[in-house]
N, C-alpha and C positions, 0 to 999 in steps of 0.2 A: 581329715587327713588320710592319705592313702598309704598302706604299708606296701612299700615298693618291692620288698624282698619276699612277699607272700601273695600268691594268686589262687583263684578258685576256679576249676575247669569241670564242666559236666559233660559226661558221656551219655547222650540220650539214645538208647536202643529203641527200636521199633520192630514190630513183626507185621509183615505185609506180604500177600501173595507167597505165603510159606518160606519167606526169606527173613533173616535177621539184618536189620539195617541200622545205620548209626546217623545221627544228624550232625551236619557240619555247616559251619557259617564262614562268610567273609564280612567282617565288620567294616562300617564307614568310619575312616579315622577321625574326621572332625566332630562327627556326633558322639563318637566313643569318648573323645577327649572332653567334650562337655558333660557327658554323663559321669565320668569318673571323678572329677576333681576340679578345683579352680585352676585358673591359668598358672598361678604361682606354684601350686603342687604339681601341675602337669610337667613344668620344667624339670622337676626332680626325677621324673621317670620318662622323659622324653626319648632318651636313648633306647628304651626298650621298644618303643614304638617305631622309630626310625629304622631299627634292625629287624623288625618283623616283617618277613617276606609277604605275609598274606595282606598287609595294609598297602603294599605297593605293586602287587600283581594279582592279576585274576587267576593265575595258575595254581595258587596255593590257598589251602583251606585249613581251618583251625576248629578247636572245640569251642563250644559256647562257654565263655567265662571272662573274667578280668581280674584285676588287683583288688585286694581286700581293704575296704576302709576300716580305720582303726576301731570305729565305734560298733562295727558289725559283728554278730555271732557267725561263726563258719557255717553251720547248718543253715541258720536262717538266710545267710546271704546267698547260699547256693539255691535255695528256693526262689529268693527274689530274682536271681539271675534267670532262671528258667521262666518265671513268670513275665519279666520284662521282655525277654527275647522270643518267647513263643506264645504268651497269652495264656498258658496253662497254669491252673492252680491245683493244689492237692493231688501232686503226682507222687509216685513212689520214689524215694530217693535214698540212696546208700553210700556212705563213704567208703572209698576203695582203699587209698593209701597216700602218702606224701611223697612226692618226687623232689629230690634234692641233689642230684648229681652235679658236680662242678662242671661248668661249661654246657649244661643243657640248654641254656638260654645265653646266646652270645653277649659279651661285653658287661654282663651283669649277674649276680648270684640271685636266683629266684627259686624259692620252694613253692611248689604247687600241690594244693590239696585237691585231689580228684574224687568226684562223686559219679555214680551212675544212677540213670533213671530209666523207667520203662513206660512206654505207651504204645497204643495201636493206632497208627496214622489214620486208619479208616474210620475211627471213632473219635477223633479229636480235631478240632478246627484250629490248626496252627495259624497264628497271626504273625506275619512278617514283622520283625521288630524294627522299629525306626533307627535302631543303631546298625542294621545290617544292610549290605549291599545284596547279599544272596544268602538264603538257607536252603539246604538240600539234603534229602536222604541219599544215602550211598549203601550198597550191598557190603556187608562185613567182609566179603572176600574180594572187593573191588575198591578198595580205599584210593582217592586221588592223591596227588602231591599234597603233603601237609607240613606244617611248620614244626620246627624244633623236634621235641620227642613225642609228638601226638600219637603216632602209631604204638609206641610202647605203652602209653596211658590207655589207649583203647584196647589193647591185648590184655593189659592187667585188669581192666574193668570187665572184659568178657570172661577172664579166668574167675574172677570174684563172682560174676553172675552165675556161672556154670556150678561153682561151689555152693552158692547160696540156694540154687534151684533144687539141689539135691536134698536139702534139709529144712527149706522153708518155701512156702507156696508163693514165691516172688513173681514167677512167670505168669500167674494168673491175672496179673494186671494188663497183660497184652491181649487178653480175649474179650470178645463182645460180652454183653450181659447173658445172652443165650448162645450155646455153642453146642456142637457135636463132640463125641468122643474122638472122633477122627481128628478134628481141629485141636482138641487138647493134646492128643498124642503128637501130632505134627509140630505143634509149638515146643514141645520138650525135645523132640528130635532135633529141631534147629537150635535150641538153646544148648543142649549137651553136645551136639555135634556128632551124633551117632544114631544108627537105626535101632529102634526098640522093637521087642517082641510084642505084637498086638495083644495076644492072649494074656500074657503076663502082666502087661501094662494095665489093661482093663480090670483084671482081678485085683491088683493092688489098689486101683482107684476106688473100686467098689468097696473094698475092705476099710477104706478110710472113712466111709459114710459121709463123704464130702459133698457129693452131688445130689441134687434135686431134680427128679424127672418132672419137666414142665407140662407133660402130657401134650406137647406140640411137636410138630415135625418141620423140617425144611420146606420152603415153598420155592416154586419156580427153579427147580434144578433139574438138569437132564437125566441125572441118575435116581435111583431109588432114595427117597427122601429118608433122612436118618432123624432119630430122635434128637431133641434139643434139651439141653440141661442147663442148670444154673448152680451156683455154689451155695451151700448152706452157710450163711454168714456166721453163725455161732460156731460151727465147726471150724470154719476158715481161721477165725481169730484164735481159736485154741491151738490150731496148728502153728500159727504165727508165733505164738508164746512157747509152745512146748516142742516144736520142730517136728519134722517127718523124715523118713527115709524113702527118697525117690529113686534109689538105685534099682533099676529094673533088670 
């Protein structure tokens, strides 16, 4: 049975070409109907789909998500949604908040529990969901027409990400296994939306004892090759538990 008054939406952030992006989709109505519920139960929430502009027009986009089955755990279902629609397993996932303003979804009262997740599109092979007509990355500053209060949800998720990035190493999920200090700084500048002082940033990073020098350098670059680093996993997990102060 589907809980027609509760939905789960996932804001999937990506870091690519020094830009923060968000993954949006357009669902295939008939396939989504089959995925969600039986025909009898679908009739109970049919109006939600009939009034969803993204299911009737290619001009609107939505967040990856759907209504919550009664037997599913919230966190577990959010992970299942991401796995089903992107083919990705074991991605970082964090609950943002619940959106429940009256009228946010026309003709029905729906509470949406939003999550955000982080990946680097260059290092993950996204598989187009059989439920989707289209899945596409958009620059965070160039969001297309979206349904309902999706922009509000994205903005809240971005605020949550920026808060978390200052006290936990969440942004590290967006980096390749081996990276330069410049890549790390660029990532945090994009997440925080501000320019960081290079000297202070590198000093703080070094004081965390978080990085391991791989003794390797970049290859096939036009400029002077920079050192490549990786994370000390033990220190990383310690910072996840104890937190950090990333205010530069």
